[in-house]
N, C-alpha and C positions, 0 to 999 in steps of 0.2 A: 885072883879070880875075876873074870869079867862078867858083870851082870848087866844084861840089857833091860832097860826100862820098857814097860808096856807102851806101845806107840801105835798110832795109825800109820800104815805104810802108804806112801804115794810113789807109784811106779810111773816113770815118764820116758817118753821117747819123742823127740822133736816137739818140745813144749814151747809155749809162748811165755816169756818171763812174767808178764802182767797176770796171766792166767794162774800160774803157779803161785805167785805172791798172794793173790786174793784167796786161793784155796787154803794156803797155809795160814793166812790171817783169820779165816773163818774157823779153822780148827783151834787156833791159839786163843781166840776170843772165848771159846767154850772151856778153856783150861785143860786141854788134853795135849799130850805130847805127840809129835809126829816125826817121821823120818822120810827123807826123799831119796830115791834111788833111780839112777839112769839105767835103763835096760835096753838091750839090743833088739828085742822083738817089737813089732809094730802093731800087733793086733790089740785093739782096745779091750776086747773081752778077756784076753789072756792077761794083759797088764792088770786089770782090776781084780780078776779072779785070783791070780797069784798073790797080789798085794793083800787081799783079804785073808787068804788061807795061810799066808806066812806071817801075818801080824798076830801077836799074842792076844790082841783085843778083838780080832775077827772082823775088822773094818779096813777096807782098802780102796784107794782111788787110783784109777788109771788115766793117764793123759797121753794122747797120741794124735798128731796131725790136726790140731784144732778142736778135738773132741775130748770130753771128760766123762767118766762114769764112776759111780759109787757102787761097790759090791760088798756083800757080807759073807762071812764063812758059813758054809752049809747051804748056800743058795746055788742053784745050778749055774754053770758057766754060761754067760751071755744073758742072764736075767739080772738086770740092774735095779737097785733101789731108786736110783736117779741117774739120768744120762742127758747130756746136752751136746749138740753139734754147734760149734761156733758160739760158745756161751758168752754172755755179757759179764763184766766184772762182778756185778751183783749176783748172778747165777753161780759164778765160781766161789764167791764167799759163802753163799748159801749151801752149796754142796759140801764145802769143808765143814761148816757148822753142823750140818745134818749128819755127817759121818761121826762127829763127836757126840751129838745128841742121841744117836741110836745106842751108843755104848753106855751113856749115862741114863738110858731109859726115859728120855724126855720127848715131848712132842716135836715133830719136825717143823722147820720153818716153812 
């Protein structure tokens, strides 16, 4: 039997390696599991919305063409908790940490 552990999903298309590394580091620092998936579609709203809705934890991050967005299950597509165009490494780490903090019901950074 295959059991998937609850994880934050990160859906990406054309990501920057440093951006992805910092996002994952932010999630990891909060002690939450994550999984990264490469997707064919390029729309940031679709990437983050699908990541949130397909994650057992209800938190998803989309990365596309230098932009990153954090979405939550149950929130309308295109409405982000947090979104950055051309984020700095600090903003990437923060969005990763905030995706985990929402799940843990902690204040955002």
